[in-house]
N, C-alpha and C positions, 0 to 999 in steps of 0.2 A: 645250371650253371655247373654242378659238381660232378654231373654226369661228362659236360666236355671236359671239364680239368682233367678228371680221370683217364678216359679215352684218348687225350691228345698228351698226358705226362704234364701238366703245365699247373703253376699254382693259379689258385683260386681268382686271383685281380687279374692275371694275364687272361683268364677264361673269360671274365667279366667283360674285361675291356675288347675281348674279341666278339663277345655277342651283342655288345651295345654297338660297336662298328660296323656288323652286320643289320644290327636295327636302324642305325644313322643312314645305312644305303636303302633301306626300302624292302631287305631281303628277309630279314624276320620280324614277327610283332612280339612285345613284350606284353605277360599277361598276369595281372596278380596271382598269385598260387598261397595260399595260406599268408604267412606273416611276410614271406618274399617272393620272388618273382620267376617266372618261368618263360622262356620264349619259344616259339614255332613258328615256323614259315608262314610266309604270308599267302594268300590266295592269289594263284594266278603264278608263284614262283618259276616254275617252269617255263613260262611265256618271256618272264624277264631274264631268264637266264640265257633265252635265244637270240634275244636281243642284242 
C-alpha cells in the first residue's frame, strides 16, 4: 500500500481504498505480509482485462 500511495501521490487511506476496490472486483488478491497485507495480481489477470 505504501508503494501505491507514493507512486500515485495519494494518502494511505486512498491507496488502501483503491487496492480494496480492485480486490473486490477480483483483480487483486490480498495476502498477509508480516503484520500487514500486500496485494498481488490474481492469476489470469491478463485474461480478465481482455474480457
